[in-house]
C-alpha positions as CSV (number, residue, x, y, z in Angstrom):
1,M,5.5,-3.4,-99.7
2,E,9.1,-3.7,-98.7
3,K,9.9,-5.8,-95.7
4,L,11.7,-4.3,-92.7
5,I,14.4,-7.0,-92.9
6,D,15.5,-5.4,-96.3
7,T,15.7,-1.8,-94.9
8,V,16.9,-2.1,-91.3
9,E,20.7,-2.1,-91.1
10,A,22.7,-4.1,-88.5
11,E,26.3,-3.2,-87.7
12,I,29.2,-5.5,-87.8
13,T,32.5,-4.6,-86.1
14,C,35.8,-6.1,-87.3
15,S,37.4,-8.0,-84.4
16,Q,40.9,-7.1,-85.8
17,C,40.8,-3.4,-86.4
18,G,37.4,-2.3,-85.0
19,R,36.1,-0.9,-88.3
20,K,32.3,-0.7,-88.3
21,E,30.2,-1.6,-91.4
22,K,26.5,-1.7,-91.9
23,H,24.4,-4.1,-94.0
24,A,20.7,-4.7,-94.3
25,V,19.5,-7.6,-92.0
26,S,18.6,-9.6,-95.1
27,W,22.3,-9.4,-96.3
28,Y,23.3,-11.4,-93.2
29,L,20.9,-14.2,-94.2
30,E,22.6,-14.4,-97.6
31,N,26.2,-14.3,-96.5
32,T,28.2,-16.6,-94.2
33,S,31.2,-14.3,-93.7
34,S,32.2,-10.7,-94.0
35,T,35.7,-9.5,-94.9
36,C,36.8,-6.2,-93.6
37,P,37.8,-3.9,-96.4
38,M,40.2,-2.1,-94.1
39,C,42.4,-4.9,-92.8
40,G,41.2,-8.1,-94.6
41,E,40.0,-9.9,-91.5
42,T,37.2,-12.3,-92.1
43,Q,34.3,-12.6,-89.7
44,D,32.5,-16.0,-89.6
45,L,28.8,-15.0,-89.5
46,T,27.9,-18.7,-88.7
47,A,29.7,-18.5,-85.3
48,P,27.3,-18.8,-82.4
49,E,27.8,-15.2,-81.2
50,W,27.0,-13.7,-84.6
51,K,24.1,-16.1,-85.2
52,A,22.5,-15.0,-82.0
53,K,22.9,-11.3,-82.9
54,I,21.6,-11.8,-86.4
55,Q,18.6,-13.8,-85.2
56,A,17.7,-11.1,-82.7
57,Y,17.5,-8.6,-85.6
58,I,15.5,-11.0,-87.7
59,D,13.0,-11.6,-84.8
60,A,12.6,-7.9,-84.2
61,C,11.9,-7.2,-87.9
62,Q,9.4,-10.0,-88.2
63,G,7.6,-8.7,-85.1
64,F,6.9,-5.4,-86.9
65,D,6.2,-7.0,-90.4
66,G,3.6,-9.2,-88.8
């Protein structure tokens, strides 16, 4: 059975141009940064604000997967 963390998508918004992009929650566990395909700005996913958001998604998914 597929885990929720692999199917639920979380949105990242570029701090430079505002472009929104979605990835599976598991993608955020495998990557430390995201580069906007529109403007080239790189988001550091290890920064405290991103870590907290990503962890909230992980916790929610694990709560459902049991």
